[in-house]
C-alpha positions in Angstrom: 0.0 0.0 0.0 1.3 3.3 -1.1 0.9 6.3 1.1 0.3 9.8 -0.6 1.5 12.7 0.9 -0.3 15.9 -0.2 1.0 19.4 0.1 -1.3 22.1 0.7 -1.6 24.8 -2.1 0.0 28.2 -1.1 -1.4 30.6 -3.4 -0.4 33.8 -1.4 2.3 34.1 1.3 1.5 33.8 4.7 0.3 37.2 6.2 -0.4 38.9 3.0 -3.8 40.0 1.8 -5.4 41.4 -1.3 -5.0 45.2 -1.0 -6.7 47.4 -3.7 -4.2 49.8 -5.3 -4.4 53.3 -3.5 -6.3 55.9 -5.5 -4.1 58.7 -6.3 -5.4 61.9 -4.6 -4.5 65.2 -6.3 -4.5 67.3 -3.2 -2.6 70.2 -4.8 -4.8 70.5 -7.7 -8.0 70.1 -5.5 -6.8 73.0 -3.3 -5.9 75.1 -6.3 -9.3 74.6 -7.9 -11.0 75.4 -4.7 -9.1 78.4 -4.3 -9.7 79.7 -7.8 -13.5 79.0 -7.4 -13.4 81.1 -4.0 -11.7 84.0 -5.7 -14.3 84.1 -8.4 -16.9 84.2 -5.9 -15.2 87.0 -3.9 -14.8 88.8 -7.2 -18.5 88.4 -8.4 -19.8 89.4 -4.8 -17.4 92.7 -4.7 -18.5 93.7 -8.1 -22.1 93.4 -7.2 -21.6 95.3 -4.0 -19.9 98.1 -5.7 -22.6 98.4 -8.3 -25.3 98.4 -5.7 -23.4 101.0 -3.7 -23.1 103.3 -6.9 -26.8 102.9 -7.6 -27.9 103.6 -4.2 -25.5 106.7 -3.9 -27.1 108.2 -7.0 -30.6 107.4 -5.5 -29.7 109.2 -2.2 -28.5 112.2 -4.1 -31.6 112.5 -6.1 -33.9 112.0 -3.0 -31.9 114.9 -1.0 -31.9 117.2 -4.3 -35.9 116.7 -4.1 -36.1 117.1 -0.4 -33.8 120.3 -0.6 -35.9 121.7 -3.5 -39.4 121.1 -1.6 -40.6 118.6 -4.2 -42.3 116.4 -1.7 -44.9 115.1 -4.0 -42.3 114.1 -6.5 -40.6 112.2 -3.8 -43.9 110.5 -3.0 -44.5 109.8 -6.6 -41.2 108.1 -7.0 -41.5 106.1 -3.8 -42.0 102.3 -4.1 -45.7 100.9 -3.7 -44.6 99.5 -0.3 -43.8 103.0 1.2 -46.9 104.5 -0.6 -49.1 101.9 1.1 -47.8 102.6 4.6 -50.0 105.7 4.9 -52.0 108.3 3.0 -50.5 110.6 0.7 -51.2 113.7 2.6 -49.8 112.1 5.9 -46.6 111.1 4.0 -46.2 114.6 2.3 -46.7 116.4 5.7 -44.0 114.0 7.4 -41.7 114.8 4.5 -42.3 118.6 4.9 -41.7 118.5 8.5 -38.6 116.4 8.2 -35.7 118.8 8.9 
């Protein structure tokens, strides 16, 4: 009778496991793109604020010119609907006249 000795199959060295290859993270590019996007955001917001400031400055100058000129009805006529609905025309003009 013949005895067969079998050896176990070893496909991997002991102690090693299948490790997926690491994905390469492009940190420098990610940071650079983020900074560029933030710069564009600040630039767009800054130009919007400057345009709003210029528009409001011209509106304030017009209002003061009308107020100093005693054109209170014109101020009322140029006002927004929200302002005009806050009281009667005579009351708002009277308030405007009494404003120093």
